[in-house]
N, C-alpha and C positions, 0 to 999 in steps of 0.2 A: 441552460444552466451556466453559471460562470466558471471559467477555467481556473486551475489551481494557480495562485499567485506566487507561491514560494517555488523556485526552479531546482530545488534539490532532485526532483524527480528526474530531470534532464541528466544531471549528473549521474544519477544511479542507473540510468540507462546505458551509461557508458562503462561505469566502473563495477556494477553489479553483474551478476550472472543471470541470464534469462532462463527461468525454469520452464516456462511455456507461454505460448501466444494463443490466445482463443477468442471465439466470439460469445458474447454473453448478451442475450437479447439483440438490442440494436447498437451495442457498443462493441469495440475492440478492446481486449484486455491483454495486459502483459504482466506475468508474475516474475517478480526479481527476488534473487537471494543476495543480500548485500553482505559480503564476508567483511569480518574483522580483519585488518592487516596490520602489520607493525606501523605503518605510517597513518593508518586510519583506525587505530585501536579503540578510540573513542566513540566510533560510529554508533549512532543510536539505533538504527534499524536494523532488523533481521531479515523480515520479509516485507513486501509490498506488492499489491496488485493495483495497477493503474488502468482506469477505465477512459476510454477515448470515444467520444461520438463518431460514427462513421464519417469519413471524409475530413476529419479534424486531426491536427497533429499536436494539440495540447489536451491533457486529460481534464476532466471535470471531477474526477473522484480518485482518491488513493486511500486504500484501506491497508493498515500496516500492523506488524508486530514490532514494537520497538521497546527499547530499554529506556526507562525514564531518569531524570536526573536524581530521583530519590532511590534508585537502585532496584526497581522492579521491572518485570516485563508487562507490557500493556498493550491492549488492542487499542487503536486509534483511528480517526477517520480525518481526512482533509479534503476540503472543497473550497473553492474560492480563496478567500482570505482567512478562512476558519480552520482551527486545527483543535479536535476534541479528543481527550483521553476517555476512553468508554469504560474499561475495567481492567483490573490486573488479571494475569494469567501465569501459570507455571513457565519457569524458564526453558524447559525442554519442549514447548509445544511443537508438535510435528506440523510440517507444511500442509498436509491433507487436512488436519483438523483446522488450521488456519484459513485454509481455502474455503472449507465448508462454511465456517463462520462469516467470511468476507462476501461470499455469494449471497447469503441470506441477508446480509447487511445491505449489499448493493440493491437488492430488489426493493427494500425500504427506502434507500437514499436516492435512487434514480427513478422511483415511483413507477416501479414495474409490477404488474399484477400476473 
């Protein structure tokens, strides 16, 4: 799999809050809460889960809850050079609901059975 080409994930590892680190099948995963601050009030991400192949330091998949430029919260995925918006969701989506969706989606995206 191709690593994520957009390096916002690296910035978010530094500026975001790590919710948890865990192993998901053959991947290391890091969940992030990206808080909106006064200087980053236009930050579009709320939650991200980054998936790293074992032994690698760049993720191959990021599943996200983000705020779109159209003013809606959306579930998105990013891999390689591709960023897809998958569907709109309620603004108050809880982390546990996001994580459940993300892990189901990761099984499809990472070709895990």
